[in-house]
C-alpha positions, 0 to 999 in steps of 0.5 A, spaced: 455 763 523 454 756 525 451 751 520 448 745 521 447 741 513 441 736 512 447 731 512 449 732 519 455 736 517 457 742 522 460 748 519 462 755 521 462 761 517 469 765 517 469 772 514 474 774 509 473 782 509 469 787 511 465 787 505 461 781 506 466 775 503 466 769 507 468 761 506 465 756 510 470 752 515 468 744 516 468 743 524 465 735 524 459 731 522 454 729 527 454 721 527 447 718 524 444 724 524 437 724 520 434 730 518 427 727 517 426 725 524 422 729 529 427 730 534 430 737 537 437 739 535 441 742 541 445 748 539 448 753 544 453 758 542 456 764 546 461 769 544 465 774 549 472 777 550 475 771 549 472 768 543 466 764 540 464 757 543 458 753 540 456 746 541 451 742 536 448 736 538 455 734 542 460 737 536 464 742 540 467 748 536 471 754 539 474 760 535 479 765 539 477 772 538 484 774 535 482 769 530 476 773 528 478 780 525 472 782 523 468 782 529 466 788 532 465 790 540 458 792 538 455 787 534 449 783 533 445 777 535 441 773 530 438 767 530 436 764 522 433 758 520 431 755 514 426 750 512 425 748 519 421 749 526 425 752 532 423 751 539 428 757 543 428 755 550 433 761 552 436 767 550 441 770 555 444 777 553 450 780 558 453 787 558 460 786 556 
């Protein structure tokens, strides 16, 4: 998961085992982020045979597939929000 916190920190979760244990990895902070402003947060995420790529308001992250031992080929795509409104412009799924 890619997470954006109210203080502008961007983190990603990293599984530790196949039973659901994980920890958060700090990626960066969005300068001047104010969750009280009525603006959209731009988020892009993609996963393919090489890894996970994401961009949250210009903060980019990349995790190679070799660094993700608990990611399985027949996975699922999930969009989760908490305490916010969401406008999803596009979701594109391609068979690998």
